[in-house]
C-alpha positions as CSV (number, residue, x, y, z in Angstrom):
1,X,9.7,39.4,-6.8
2,X,6.3,38.9,-7.7
3,X,3.8,40.0,-4.6
4,X,2.0,37.3,-5.8
5,X,0.3,34.8,-3.3
6,X,0.9,31.4,-5.7
7,X,-1.2,28.1,-5.1
8,X,1.5,25.5,-4.9
9,X,-1.3,22.5,-6.3
10,X,-1.9,25.0,-9.4
11,X,2.0,25.5,-9.3
12,X,2.2,22.1,-9.3
13,X,-0.6,21.7,-12.3
14,X,0.9,24.2,-14.4
15,X,4.2,22.9,-15.0
16,X,5.1,19.8,-17.0
17,X,6.1,17.0,-15.2
18,X,9.7,17.4,-14.1
19,X,12.9,15.2,-13.9
20,X,12.6,15.9,-10.4
21,X,9.1,14.9,-9.9
22,X,10.3,11.7,-11.6
23,X,13.7,11.5,-9.5
24,X,10.8,11.9,-6.1
25,X,8.3,8.9,-8.2
26,X,11.2,6.0,-8.5
27,X,12.6,7.4,-4.8
28,X,9.0,6.2,-3.5
29,X,8.8,3.1,-6.4
30,X,12.0,1.6,-5.1
31,X,10.5,2.1,-1.7
32,X,7.4,0.0,-2.3
33,X,9.5,-2.4,-4.2
34,X,11.8,-2.9,-0.8
35,X,8.7,-3.7,0.6
36,X,7.1,-6.0,-1.6
37,X,10.6,-7.8,-1.2
38,X,11.4,-7.4,2.8
39,X,7.4,-8.4,3.1
40,X,7.6,-11.9,0.8
41,X,11.1,-12.9,2.0
42,X,9.6,-14.9,5.4
43,X,8.0,-16.7,2.7
44,X,10.7,-17.5,0.9
45,X,13.5,-18.6,3.4
46,X,10.6,-20.9,5.6
47,X,11.9,-24.0,4.0
48,X,15.5,-23.4,5.0
49,X,14.2,-22.9,8.4
50,X,12.0,-25.4,8.5
51,X,15.3,-27.7,7.5
52,X,18.1,-26.0,10.3
53,X,15.7,-25.8,12.8
54,X,14.2,-28.5,12.9
55,X,10.4,-27.3,12.9
56,X,7.4,-28.2,12.6
57,X,4.8,-26.5,9.5
58,X,2.8,-25.3,12.6
59,X,5.5,-23.7,14.2
60,X,6.0,-21.6,11.4
61,X,2.7,-20.0,12.1
62,X,4.2,-17.4,14.6
63,X,6.8,-15.9,12.5
64,X,5.0,-15.9,9.8
65,X,2.1,-13.9,10.9
66,X,4.4,-11.0,12.8
67,X,5.2,-9.4,10.6
68,X,1.5,-8.6,9.6
69,X,0.7,-7.8,12.8
70,X,3.9,-5.4,13.0
71,X,2.8,-3.6,9.6
72,X,-0.4,-3.2,11.1
73,X,1.0,-1.4,14.0
74,X,3.6,0.6,11.4
75,X,1.0,2.1,9.6
76,X,-0.9,2.8,12.7
77,X,1.3,4.6,14.2
78,X,2.7,6.5,11.4
79,X,0.5,8.6,9.9
80,X,-0.2,11.0,12.8
81,X,3.5,11.0,13.3
82,X,4.4,12.0,10.0
83,X,0.7,14.6,9.7
84,X,2.6,15.8,12.6
85,X,6.6,15.7,12.2
86,X,7.0,15.8,8.5
87,X,6.5,13.4,5.6
88,X,10.0,13.0,5.1
89,X,11.1,12.7,8.1
90,X,9.1,9.3,9.1
91,X,9.7,7.9,6.1
92,X,13.3,7.7,6.6
93,X,12.9,6.4,10.2
94,X,11.1,3.6,8.8
95,X,13.0,2.9,6.2
96,X,16.1,2.8,8.3
97,X,14.2,0.5,10.7
98,X,13.0,-2.4,8.0
99,X,16.4,-1.8,6.6
100,X,18.7,-2.5,9.9
101,X,16.1,-5.3,11.4
102,X,16.2,-7.3,8.1
103,X,19.6,-7.4,8.3
104,X,19.6,-7.8,12.3
105,X,17.0,-11.0,11.0
106,X,19.9,-12.6,8.9
107,X,21.6,-13.7,12.2
108,X,18.4,-14.5,14.6
109,X,19.5,-17.6,16.2
110,X,16.4,-19.4,17.0
111,X,13.2,-18.8,15.9
112,X,12.2,-16.4,18.8
113,X,14.6,-14.1,18.0
114,X,13.5,-14.2,14.4
115,X,9.4,-13.7,15.5
116,X,10.3,-10.6,17.5
117,X,13.1,-9.3,14.3
118,X,9.8,-10.1,12.3
119,X,7.6,-7.8,14.2
120,X,9.7,-4.8,14.5
121,X,10.8,-4.9,10.5
122,X,7.1,-5.0,9.9
123,X,6.9,-2.0,12.2
124,X,8.9,0.0,9.5
125,X,7.6,-2.1,6.2
126,X,4.2,-0.6,7.2
127,X,5.2,3.0,8.1
128,X,6.9,3.2,5.0
129,X,4.4,2.5,2.4
130,X,1.7,5.4,3.5
131,X,4.5,7.8,3.3
132,X,5.7,6.8,0.1
133,X,1.2,7.5,-1.1
134,X,1.3,10.7,0.5
135,X,4.3,12.3,-0.2
136,X,4.2,10.9,-3.6
137,X,0.4,12.4,-4.2
138,X,2.0,15.6,-3.1
139,X,4.3,16.2,-6.1
140,X,1.7,15.3,-8.6
141,X,-0.4,17.1,-11.2
142,X,-4.1,16.6,-10.0
143,X,-5.4,15.4,-13.8
144,X,-2.8,12.6,-13.4
145,X,-2.5,11.5,-9.6
146,X,-4.2,8.2,-8.8
147,X,-2.6,7.2,-12.3
148,X,0.8,8.1,-11.1
149,X,0.2,7.0,-7.7
150,X,-1.4,3.0,-8.5
151,X,1.9,3.4,-11.2
152,X,4.3,3.7,-8.0
153,X,1.9,1.0,-6.3
154,X,3.5,-1.1,-8.8
155,X,6.5,-1.8,-7.5
156,X,5.0,-3.6,-4.3
157,X,4.3,-7.3,-6.2
158,X,7.2,-7.2,-8.7
159,X,9.5,-6.7,-4.9
160,X,8.1,-9.6,-3.8
161,X,8.8,-11.3,-7.7
162,X,11.8,-10.2,-7.2
163,X,12.5,-12.0,-4.3
164,X,11.9,-14.9,-4.9
165,X,13.4,-15.3,-8.4
166,X,16.6,-13.7,-5.6
167,X,16.0,-16.4,-2.9
168,X,15.6,-19.2,-5.6
169,X,19.0,-18.5,-6.8
170,X,20.6,-16.9,-3.3
171,X,19.8,-19.3,-0.8
172,X,21.4,-22.6,-2.9
173,X,24.9,-20.8,-2.7
174,X,24.5,-18.2,0.2
175,X,21.8,-20.2,2.3
176,X,18.6,-18.5,3.7
177,X,20.5,-16.0,5.8
178,X,21.6,-14.0,2.6
179,X,17.6,-13.3,1.3
180,X,17.7,-10.6,4.5
181,X,21.3,-9.6,4.3
182,X,20.5,-8.3,0.6
183,X,16.8,-7.2,1.8
184,X,18.2,-4.7,4.9
185,X,22.2,-3.2,3.6
186,X,19.7,-2.1,0.5
187,X,17.5,0.1,2.7
188,X,20.2,1.3,4.6
189,X,21.9,2.5,1.5
190,X,19.2,4.2,0.6
191,X,18.5,5.8,3.6
192,X,21.7,8.3,2.8
193,X,19.6,9.0,-1.0
194,X,16.5,9.4,0.9
195,X,18.4,12.5,4.0
196,X,20.5,14.2,0.9
197,X,17.5,14.2,-2.0
198,X,13.8,13.7,-0.7
199,X,12.5,16.7,-0.8
200,X,9.8,17.3,2.2
201,X,6.2,17.6,0.9
202,X,5.3,21.1,-0.7
203,X,2.1,20.9,0.7
204,X,2.7,19.4,4.5
205,X,5.1,22.8,4.3
206,X,2.4,25.0,3.5
207,X,0.0,23.6,6.2
208,X,2.9,23.9,8.9
209,X,4.0,27.3,7.9
210,X,7.3,27.0,7.0
211,X,9.7,29.2,5.4
212,X,8.6,30.7,2.6
213,X,13.0,29.5,1.2
214,X,12.4,26.4,2.0
215,X,9.3,25.9,0.0
216,X,10.2,28.6,-2.9
217,X,13.5,26.0,-3.0
218,X,11.6,22.9,-3.4
219,X,9.4,23.9,-6.0
220,X,12.4,25.5,-8.4
221,X,13.0,21.8,-8.5
222,X,10.2,21.6,-10.5
223,X,10.4,25.1,-12.0
224,X,13.0,27.9,-11.7
225,X,10.4,30.3,-12.1
226,X,9.0,29.3,-8.1
227,X,12.0,31.3,-6.7
228,X,10.6,34.6,-7.6
229,X,7.4,34.3,-6.5
230,X,7.5,35.9,-2.7
231,X,4.0,34.0,-0.8
232,X,2.1,30.4,-1.3
233,X,-0.9,29.3,0.2
234,X,-2.8,26.4,-1.1
235,X,-6.6,25.1,-2.1
236,X,-7.8,22.0,-0.9
237,X,-10.2,19.7,-1.9
238,X,-11.6,19.2,0.4
239,X,-12.6,21.4,3.7
240,X,-10.4,21.7,6.2
241,X,-11.1,20.7,10.6
242,X,-10.5,23.9,12.3
243,X,-7.9,23.3,15.4
244,X,-7.3,19.3,14.1
245,X,-4.7,16.8,12.9
246,X,-4.4,13.4,11.9
247,X,-7.0,11.4,13.6
248,X,-9.0,14.4,14.8
249,X,-9.5,15.4,10.8
250,X,-9.7,11.1,10.2
251,X,-12.6,10.8,12.4
252,X,-14.1,14.2,12.4
253,X,-17.7,14.6,11.6
254,X,-16.5,15.9,8.1
255,X,-14.7,12.9,7.2
256,X,-15.8,9.5,9.6
257,X,-18.6,8.4,7.4
258,X,-15.4,8.3,4.2
259,X,-12.9,6.9,6.8
260,X,-15.0,4.3,8.3
261,X,-16.1,3.1,4.7
262,X,-12.2,3.2,3.5
263,X,-11.1,0.9,6.6
264,X,-13.7,-1.6,5.4
265,X,-13.9,-1.9,1.9
266,X,-9.4,-2.4,1.9
267,X,-10.3,-4.8,5.4
268,X,-12.4,-6.7,2.8
269,X,-10.1,-6.2,-0.2
270,X,-7.4,-8.1,2.3
271,X,-10.1,-10.8,3.8
272,X,-10.2,-11.8,0.1
273,X,-6.0,-11.8,-1.1
274,X,-4.4,-13.4,2.0
275,X,-7.6,-16.3,1.9
276,X,-7.3,-16.6,-1.3
277,X,-3.3,-16.9,-1.4
278,X,-2.7,-18.6,1.4
279,X,-5.2,-21.4,0.8
280,X,-5.4,-21.3,-3.2
281,X,-2.5,-24.4,-3.4
282,X,-4.0,-26.5,-0.8
283,X,-7.4,-26.3,-2.0
284,X,-6.2,-26.7,-5.2
285,X,-4.3,-29.8,-4.3
286,X,-7.3,-31.1,-2.2
287,X,-9.8,-31.0,-5.1
288,X,-7.7,-33.2,-7.5
289,X,-5.2,-31.0,-9.1
290,X,-1.5,-31.9,-9.5
291,X,0.5,-30.2,-6.9
292,X,2.8,-28.1,-9.1
293,X,-0.1,-27.6,-11.2
294,X,-2.3,-26.7,-8.1
295,X,1.3,-23.8,-7.4
296,X,1.9,-22.6,-11.7
297,X,-2.2,-21.6,-11.0
298,X,-1.4,-19.8,-7.8
299,X,1.5,-18.1,-8.8
300,X,-1.4,-16.7,-11.0
301,X,-3.2,-14.8,-8.9
302,X,-1.0,-11.7,-7.4
303,X,0.3,-11.2,-11.1
304,X,-2.4,-8.9,-11.7
305,X,-2.0,-5.7,-10.0
306,X,-0.7,-3.7,-13.2
307,X,-4.0,-3.2,-14.2
308,X,-3.6,-0.4,-11.4
309,X,-2.0,2.1,-13.8
310,X,-5.1,1.5,-16.3
311,X,-7.1,1.9,-13.3
312,X,-6.0,5.1,-11.7
313,X,-6.2,6.7,-15.2
314,X,-9.7,5.6,-15.4
315,X,-10.1,7.6,-11.7
316,X,-8.3,10.8,-12.8
317,X,-11.6,10.5,-15.8
318,X,-14.2,9.2,-13.9
319,X,-15.9,9.0,-10.4
320,X,-12.8,6.9,-8.7
321,X,-15.1,5.7,-6.1
322,X,-17.9,4.4,-8.0
323,X,-14.9,3.1,-10.8
324,X,-13.3,1.1,-7.6
325,X,-16.4,-0.5,-6.0
326,X,-17.4,-1.6,-10.1
327,X,-13.5,-3.2,-9.4
328,X,-14.6,-5.3,-6.0
329,X,-18.1,-5.9,-7.3
330,X,-16.2,-7.8,-10.5
331,X,-13.7,-9.3,-7.8
332,X,-16.8,-10.8,-5.9
333,X,-17.8,-12.2,-9.5
334,X,-14.7,-13.6,-10.7
335,X,-13.4,-15.0,-6.8
336,X,-17.2,-17.0,-7.0
337,X,-16.2,-17.7,-10.5
338,X,-13.0,-19.6,-9.6
339,X,-15.6,-22.2,-7.2
340,X,-17.5,-23.2,-10.3
341,X,-14.5,-23.8,-12.7
342,X,-12.5,-26.5,-10.7
343,X,-13.1,-29.1,-13.3
344,X,-11.3,-27.9,-16.1
345,X,-7.9,-26.5,-15.6
346,X,-7.4,-24.8,-18.5
347,X,-10.6,-22.5,-17.4
348,X,-9.2,-22.6,-13.9
349,X,-5.7,-20.9,-15.2
350,X,-8.2,-18.0,-17.0
351,X,-10.4,-17.0,-14.1
352,X,-7.3,-16.9,-11.6
353,X,-5.9,-14.8,-13.6
354,X,-9.3,-12.7,-14.5
355,X,-10.1,-12.8,-10.7
356,X,-6.0,-11.6,-9.1
357,X,-6.2,-8.8,-12.0
358,X,-9.5,-7.2,-11.1
359,X,-8.9,-7.7,-7.2
360,X,-5.8,-6.3,-7.0
361,X,-6.3,-3.3,-9.3
362,X,-9.3,-2.6,-7.4
363,X,-7.1,-3.0,-3.6
364,X,-4.0,-1.6,-5.6
365,X,-6.3,1.8,-6.2
366,X,-7.7,2.7,-2.2
367,X,-4.4,4.8,-1.2
368,X,-5.0,6.6,-4.1
369,X,-8.5,6.9,-3.2
370,X,-7.8,7.9,0.6
371,X,-4.8,10.2,-0.5
372,X,-6.9,12.5,-2.6
373,X,-9.8,12.2,-0.2
374,X,-8.5,14.1,2.8
375,X,-7.1,17.9,3.2
376,X,-3.1,18.0,4.2
377,X,-3.5,18.7,7.6
378,X,-4.8,14.7,8.1
379,X,-3.8,12.4,4.7
380,X,-1.0,10.8,6.5
381,X,-3.1,9.9,8.9
382,X,-5.7,8.8,6.3
383,X,-4.0,6.8,4.2
384,X,-1.9,4.9,7.4
385,X,-4.8,4.0,9.2
386,X,-6.8,2.3,6.2
387,X,-4.0,0.0,5.5
388,X,-3.3,-0.3,9.5
389,X,-6.8,-1.4,10.0
390,X,-6.5,-3.6,6.6
391,X,-4.2,-5.8,8.2
392,X,-6.3,-7.2,10.5
393,X,-8.5,-8.4,7.5
394,X,-5.5,-10.5,6.0
395,X,-5.4,-11.9,9.2
396,X,-8.7,-12.8,9.5
397,X,-9.0,-14.1,5.6
398,X,-6.4,-17.2,6.5
399,X,-8.3,-18.0,9.9
400,X,-11.7,-17.8,8.0
401,X,-10.5,-20.2,5.0
402,X,-8.6,-22.1,7.8
403,X,-12.8,-22.8,9.9
404,X,-13.9,-22.8,6.6
405,X,-11.9,-26.0,5.3
406,X,-12.0,-27.0,9.5
407,X,-16.2,-27.2,8.9
408,X,-15.8,-29.5,5.9
409,X,-16.8,-26.9,3.7
410,X,-17.0,-27.5,-0.3
411,X,-14.6,-26.0,-2.8
412,X,-17.0,-24.2,-4.8
413,X,-18.2,-23.0,-1.2
414,X,-15.6,-21.6,0.1
415,X,-15.2,-19.7,-2.4
416,X,-18.7,-18.6,-2.1
417,X,-18.0,-17.2,1.4
418,X,-14.8,-15.6,-0.4
419,X,-17.0,-13.5,-3.0
420,X,-19.0,-12.3,-0.4
421,X,-16.7,-9.6,1.4
422,X,-15.2,-8.3,-2.6
423,X,-19.8,-7.8,-2.7
424,X,-19.3,-5.9,0.8
425,X,-16.4,-3.7,-0.3
426,X,-18.2,-2.7,-3.5
427,X,-20.9,-1.1,-1.0
428,X,-19.0,0.9,1.2
429,X,-17.5,2.6,-1.5
430,X,-21.2,3.2,-2.8
431,X,-22.0,4.3,0.4
432,X,-18.5,6.6,1.2
433,X,-19.7,8.0,-2.3
434,X,-23.6,8.9,-1.3
435,X,-21.8,10.3,1.7
436,X,-19.0,13.0,0.4
437,X,-20.2,12.9,-3.6
438,X,-17.6,14.7,-5.9
439,X,-19.6,17.1,-7.0
440,X,-18.8,18.6,-3.5
441,X,-15.1,19.2,-3.8
442,X,-14.6,22.3,-4.2
443,X,-11.2,24.1,-3.9
444,X,-11.3,25.9,-0.6
445,X,-8.8,28.6,-0.2
446,X,-6.2,27.6,2.7
447,X,-3.0,27.9,4.7
448,X,-1.7,31.0,3.4
449,X,2.4,31.1,3.8
450,X,3.8,35.4,3.9
451,X,7.1,36.3,3.7
């Protein structure tokens, strides 16, 4: 057996991306896809709820927002738990919660029960995504981390779209409850797969000084030579914070500015996303566009998330903060352009699609940026708190547009206001880059594991 201590990230970097790593990618992609399906499910069943339970549209407000509050709660709590107990344990528990309570939602007898169940489902949803991001990023080679993490994130819009197609087919045949039954059974089956085959993050195991045999066994699934290595250590591109983990790292003086700027950028991005996605059909209709056409144009906005793959490629090669900041600046410009294009339906379709592409690309790239920013001891908390605080931006975005319409602002003025958060997000990322320039990110040896 070799007596040399090997850096786990260097080991991952120097071997080809293995079938085992593709398997981890596939598992995390499926988790994010299920997240997208379950998050969007309530919107697809809402018309059926109105009919079956005799509700008015305003009565749906609590149940539509319950999952958003649950998402925030789940994300804020799951990161510190994952940094303490491990990525795998929290990920398995969160997928179990979202599966169980989605399945229970299919048995709800009234709106109050469904609201409570959707909140708890949201906790599972909010906890699953940041841990999938963290686990995936810690199994990626450094040169492809942003690309692969962003590609994994494409599962979310695909899951939301898949939910729409399936709901349109299932509800006429088996009713709205069947959507929740499918959305619950699949994650519960997946829990068994996660328990049996999903590994713990090797970076987490080294950071927590777990037995050499466990780390070697996990790395041997990437390349068999890991079994002959006597000891492992890891180098951090970010300086560890002595005596702290989780939130203590995220809010430490070394990371505080970057953390606040990431929170601000993600919050502002969701102000735009939810403000646009929830109100665009109404605003288009009120501007004189046929309701059916308004819905078709609005559906173009969330389709642009696939651009995150190209953005991840750019992030792996250039300054990631600046790449995403430029994306948010272009978002602001294109959101403003929507307000100027309402008189020409053809132009409006193009502008909405472009706006959706740059907006979703920038927003979907932030988790990969956060995962690369923090050391192992605070990575799960850093990603999850950014996602959790950002969820309140989604809530704020819906209320913002409601207030603007109440004040009777014109169509172009509403989109001018919605463009401003894009500029704020861009500035926040430039501030983060100035506070934490990439040139200072030299590897720092840490967390050596002995025998």
